[in-house]
C-alpha positions in Angstrom: -7.7 3.5 -0.4 -4.3 3.6 -2.0 -2.7 3.4 1.5 -4.5 0.1 2.1 -3.2 -1.4 -1.1 -6.7 -1.5 -2.7 -5.8 0.5 -5.7 -2.6 0.9 -7.6 -3.2 4.0 -9.6 -0.7 5.9 -11.8 -0.1 9.6 -11.7 0.2 12.1 -14.5 3.0 14.6 -14.8 1.1 17.0 -12.5 0.9 14.2 -9.9 -2.9 13.8 -10.3 -4.0 10.2 -10.0 -5.3 8.5 -13.1 -8.2 6.1 -12.5 -9.2 3.5 -15.1 -12.8 2.3 -15.5 -11.8 -0.9 -13.6 -10.4 1.3 -10.7 -13.8 3.0 -10.5 -15.6 -0.4 -10.4 -13.4 -1.4 -7.5 -14.2 1.8 -5.7 -17.9 1.1 -6.2 -17.4 -2.5 -4.9 -15.6 -1.3 -1.8 -18.3 1.3 -1.1 -21.0 -1.4 -1.4 -19.1 -3.7 0.9 -18.6 -0.9 3.5 -22.4 -0.1 3.2 -23.1 -3.7 4.4 -21.0 -3.0 7.5 -17.9 -4.7 6.3 -14.7 -3.1 7.8 -12.0 -1.9 5.4 -9.5 -4.4 6.9 -12.0 -7.2 6.1 -12.4 -5.9 2.6 -8.6 -5.8 2.2 -8.4 -9.4 3.4 -11.2 -10.5 1.1 -9.6 -8.8 -2.0 -6.1 -10.2 -1.2 -7.6 -13.7 -0.7 -9.2 -13.5 -4.2 -7.7 -12.3 -7.4 -7.9 -8.5 -7.6 -6.8 -8.6 -11.2 -10.1 -10.1 -12.3 -12.2 -7.5 -14.1 -15.6 -6.7 -12.6 
């Protein structure tokens, strides 16, 4: 999901990604959207149309 621009995570010194609670909520939203049959490109368009910075 990082390659699609859906999450902007940070990495620790061992190069492990650090996910916030808000990141995990976005992942859950994306999974629910995909479960309805929405394509990942449509999800990207939808998220970029809206304000991704809004907390879920």
